[in-house]
N, C-alpha and C positions, 0 to 999 in steps of 0.2 A: 504493499501499499504506500501510495506515495502523497504525502504532505505538503499543501504549500502556504505559503506565509505570505502576507496575512491572510488569515481566513477570518470571514463574518457570517453572521449569522442573524437571522431575522426571527425575531419574537413578538409574539400576538398575546396580550393577556399572561405575562410572565412565562408563556412555553415556549419553546421553540417550532417557528412555523417553516421552517427550514433553510438552506443555502443561499447564502445571498451571491447570483452570477451575474449581477448588473455590471454598468460601466465602473470604472476606479476615478474615474474626475469628479470633482465636487459637483457640477450641474448635472452629469450623470445620475450620481446617485442621491441626489435631490429627487429630479425626475422619476426616477424609481421607485424612491418609497413613497412618493406621493402617488403613487399608482398604487402600491400595495394599501393607503386608506381609503377607508368608505365604497360603496359600489363600484363594481367595475367598469359597469355605465352608466351614465347620469342620464334622468330623462329629462330631455326638455320640454317643457310645460304651457310654454308660450314662443311668440317669435321673437321677442327681445331676448330667451334665454338662448334661443339658436344663435343669434345674430351674437350676445356675448361669447357662446362659445369658439365659434370661428373666427373671432377675433383675434386668438391666442397665437403666439408667437411658433408654435408647433403645429404640425399637421390634423386634423381635427379627422376622427372616423363615425360616421353617424350611420345608422340604420333608420331609414323611416319606412313605417308600415302602419297600413290605412287599420290593420286589425293583427290578431295571431295568424303566425303562418310559422311553416317551417324553416324558412329564412330569417325569420325572425329569432327563434329557438335555436338555430346552429348560431346566430350573430353573437347573442347572450353566451353561448359556450367558448367563443374564440374570444371574447372579452375577459371571461376568467383567465382565460389563460397567457394572454397576450397584451394584460393591463399593464405590465409594468415596460412593454416597448412603445404602446400607442395609448391616444384617449382617444375613450370610446364615449358616447351616448347615442341614446334612441330616444325615438319618440312617434306619438297618433295624432298630435297635434294638427286637425283640418288645416290653419291657417300656414302652419309651417310647409305641410304637404302640399298644400296650392301653389305658395311661391317658389319652391324649389322644384314642383311637377315633377315626384317621384313618389311611388304609393307602398311599394314594396322594393325597396332597392337600399343597398349599402353603397355610401358616397364618401369618397374622402377627399377633403377639401384643403387644397394650398394655402397657409397663411400668404396675406396680401401683400409681404415685402417680400417673398421668393416667385411672385407670379410673375411670367414672362411672354412673350410673345409666340415664342416655337412650341410650347405647350399649352396644355389646357388646363384651366384654375382647379378643375375636381376630374376624380377618376371614378368612374360608375362601376360597379361589379356586375358582370355581365354572365357568371356561372349558376350554377344548382346551391343547394344548402347543403353541399360537403364542406365541411368547416376544416378540412384540409387546402382545401383548394380558396376558401377566404381566407387563410393564413399565406397561402403562394401568393395572393392577389395583393393582400398589404405589405409584404416581405419585396415582392419583386416587380409590380407593377404599376407602383406608386410615386417611384422617383421622377420620373419624367427622364428628359433626354440628357441632363447632364444635374441630379441631383446634390444635395447640400451633405458631403460624405461628416460626418465626426467621429469623435470616440464611441459616443453614444446611440449612434444607429448603423453602426460600422456592420452589421448582420445583414441589414439590407444591400449589403455591396459585395457580395462574395461570388457571385456571376463573371465569368472569363469569358472575353479580355477585356478587362475593365482599365480606363485610360483616367488617371489621377491628375488634378492641377491643381499644383499646391502655392498660393499666394497670401498675401495680407487680407483674407477674406474675414470682414466683420460687418456683419448688418446692424450693428448698432451702431458702433462708432464712423462706419464708412460705409454706408449703404450703395451709393452711387459708385466709387469705387470698385465694391464689391461686386456689383451689376457689371461695371466695366469691362472686366475681365470675363466674366461667365457668360455674357452676351458672346463674347467670340467662340469660347469654346462651345456654347450653343449652335453658334450658326456651323461648325464644323462638325459636330453630333449630328445634326439633321442630316447629312449625306451619309450618315454610318448605322441607320435604323435599323434594329435587327442583326446587325453584325457585329458591334462592339457596343459598349455601354462604358459610361462617363460620368466622371464626379468632380466636384471643386470640393476643396478643403482648405482650411487653413495651416499654414504650414510648421504655425508654431506649435501646433496642437499635434503633429506628425514630424516632430523631428527624427524620430527612430526609423520612422519610411524613409523620409528624404536620406539619411546617413546608408542605409542598406542598398540605396541606388547608387550612390556616390555623387551625390550631387551637396555634401555640404560646404564644398567651397564656394557655392554658389548661393547658397541659404540668403545671403544677406542683398541680392540682387533683387530690384523693384520689380524685375518681369517674375511673371509665374516659371514654375519649375514643372516639366513634366516627368510621368512616370507610368509604364503598364505594368500590370499582375496579368500572366498567362498560363496556361497548366505547361508551358514550355521553360517559364522562367520569367527574369522581370528584365524590364527594359528601358531606358534611362531616357529621353531628348535630350542632346548631346548640341542643340543648336539654339539660338535666343529663343524665346517665345514671338510666334505670329502665328497668325491663321493661316498662312501657306506651309509655315514648317509645321506646323500640328498636324495639317491636313496631309501633307506627305509625310511626316512620320508612324499614322494609323495607316496608309496607302502601304508604307513599307512593312510594318507590321503585319499586315493580313498576307502580303506577298512571302513572308518568312525570307526577307531581306536584312532582318537585323540581327545583333551578335545580343545574346543573354548579358546583361550585369553580371559579373559574380566575385563577391568579396572571395578572396584566397591567398594563401600563403605561398611564397614560392614554391614551384616546384622543387623536389628534393633534386642535388647532384649525383646522390648516390643512395642506393637503395639495399636494406638489409634482407634476410631472409622474413621478416613482418613487414611488409609495405606500407608507406606511407603514403597515404592518399590527399591531396587537396582539390580544391574546386576546380583547378585549370587541368589537373590532370587524371580526374574521376573518368572521364568516359575511356580515354585511352588506356589507366590502368585497370578498370573495372569492367564498364558496360562493354566496351569493344574487345576484351579480351577475351579470348575463346579457352578461358577455362573459367571454373565454377569459381566463385568466392563467399568468402564471409567477411563481412564488414563490421567494423564497432566505429558505431558514434560516441565520441568520448567528449569531456571538460577536461581540461588540466587540474582543476580544482574539487572535481570527484574523486572522495575517499575509494567507491567502489570499483571506481577505472583505475585508480592506480591499485588496488589488489589483484585485480585482472591483470595488467600490463604484463607483468613476468610469464603468467601461464600462456597469452598470447604468443609471447618470445619463443616458449615453448614447444608450443603448437606448431607455429612457421616453421620451426626449424626439424621439427619431425615429418612436416609435410613438405619440406622444400623441394623433392623430386617427386612430387605427386603434382596433378593437373589442377591447383587447384590455388589460389591466391588468398591469403590471408591478411589481411590489411586494417590499419586503424585510420580516423577521420576525424580531427578535432571541427567539433560543431562549432566550436566559441568562436573560432579564427577563419574558419570556410564557411559559404552559402552550400546549407545543406539541399542535393538535388530535390527537385519538385516530388520527386515519386517516391520519397523517404518522409514517414512520418517520424517526428522524434521527438517526445515530450520529457521523455528523463533519460538518466546517464546511468550505466552504459545505454545504449541501445543497440542491437546486433540484428543483423539481417543476412541471411543465406539465397544467393542468384546462383540460379542452374545457368549453364551459361546458353543454353538455347531457350531459355525463358527469362530475358533480364528484365522485362519490361512489367515482370510481376514480382518485385522483392517478396520472399517470404520472413516474417519476424523469426527470430530467433528466440525461443524461450525454453529451451532445454538448460540442463546441467552446465555449469562455468567449472568446469573442474577440466583438465587437460583431456582426461578419458572421456568424459561427457561429448567433449567437442569431435573428439576422434570418432566416436561412435556416430554421431551425427552426422556426420561428413561420408564416413563408408556409406552407412543406409541411404544419404541422399545426394553422395555424388553421380554425376551425369554417367559417367563411364566406369564407375568403380576405382577404388583405389589399389596402388598395384604392391605395395607394401601391408594392408590390411583385408581382410575377409569382410564380407556386408553387415558383422555382426561386430566389427571393430575391433576384431582380435588382429592381433600381429600376425602377419602371415613367415613362416617359416621358411628358408632359402634352404632350396635342393641342394644336397648332396651332390658332386661328380664324380 
């Protein structure tokens, strides 16, 4: 069991109601906790209630129902489970229904300060009463062409490829400047509907992401910074921001003409039996090598990793004449390839030589004999020095 610190708990009436899994910034925590108090969906009883609710700086998710319906039941269930992410309200008030023109619908209203000429000001759900479809609509279909991506709503921007434009975005202190750059992003985004997702973010809120793209030295620039997240890696725009440069960047991204950015240690000039993989040589050493591979993703400060290190050295020496690569990879100094999920240290993966696009998590024992037994059993062509059950082969006498 891996413990994470700090750990936050939510209490109701003196009893633990659950773990806190919301944002870790002040505004996000406040928004999350407000969503945990009171009813999950506010009933709007008058037109004034409706107008006050949609005047908020956050999006408003409103169920408009003439009477009881399966869609209303599903809407209220979704409000119960997603209350920490969105603001919900519902109404059957005839005056509100007449003004909006809806009578059995779920509608997301965009705050006035975020409205623009490229997007609709409201998004209407067109599906049935399936709660999963309603959640998917809220998360993926209400951002518009270039939504405002923050640490608190990052869950809405997981689709790929995603192009993020970072600048001094601040709709409180500088709404005009915020819209100036966002409108230029929107102008490009409209040409790539359903092909690429776009978002704008405050660069001070995403300093770590900017560092991950190697753009830290340009953070003080008055011009926006641009980076793309894809299933194949991370791609920064290495030119000054302009509409033409952004458009060309996206076209090149879709045409696979760009090289992904990798944080990497230098490629080792010498290798021992235990290979050292870094981001720049990972494909050559592991993915494109015609051998099976066992890779450890580690952190230099990790105590378990330090204990495992001599065992991997011994394992690599014992298997140095076999068609298998034993390698270590410092996941704190190098970008982890996107096909690997590393949540703790050490994390080990087995990669059969003919199926390396589907790495297998290694969850067996961590003694040398355990590794040998696993590798002998799972090696593509078997080992020369060990039987399939991991027992050392006796040399035949002449």
